[in-house]
N, C-alpha and C positions, 0 to 999 in steps of 0.2 A: 353796568357790569353784572353778568348772572350771580348770582347767588352760589357760592362755592363752600365746600367744608373746605377744614385746615389740611387735609391731605393735597387735595384738587388745585387749594390756592401755593401750598407749597412748593407746586410739581410747574405750576406754570411760573412760579416767581423765577425757580431754576433755569425752565427754559430762558425765561428772560436775561437773567445772569448771564447764560452763555450765549446767547445773541450779541449782547453787548460786549463781552468777552471777545468775541471773534474778529470786532471790528470793522466789518463788511455792512454795517447799516449808515444810512446818510445819516447826515447830522440831524434832519427834522424826525427822522423813523428813531434814532437814539431818544432823543428826546421824548417822543411817545412812548416809548415802553419803558424809560427810566419813570417817566409819569406812572404808566401803568404799574409797573414793578413797585413804587412808592405805595401804592393805593391797597397792593397786595398785601404787602409789608405790616401793614397799619390794621389792614383784618387778619392776619395771622397772627400780631400781636393782640390782639381783642379776643380772638380764639383762647391764647394761652392765658389770658388775663382772668377770664371767664372762669376758665378750667382753674386756675389756682383758686380763686375766688369758692369754686365749689366744693374744692377738696379741703381748701378751710374750713366752711360750713362743717361739712363731713365729720371732720377730725374733733370738731369742737361740741358736739353732739353728744347725747350720752351712751351708754353702752350699746345701746339697740342701732345705732349709727343710722337715726332718721334722717333724710335728707331736707332740708329747711331752703324755703327759696332766700334769694338775695337780691338786692338791687343795683345796679350800677350806679 
C-alpha cells in the first residue's frame, strides 16, 4: 500500500465504507475491501496517536513552546 497522508487515508476509507454499504460487491470483493479498510483504519489511528503525542510534548514544554522528539 502506498504511503498516504491522513486525509488521503480517510478519503479512501470513506470510499470503501460506501462500497461495502451499497451491497453490490461479491463476497470476495467485500472481504478484500474490508481488509484494506482495516489497514487504513489502523494507519489513521497511528496518525492520530502521533499527533496527540506531539501536542502533549508541545504542551508540556516551557513557555518557548519548543518541540521535542518523542518515540513510539
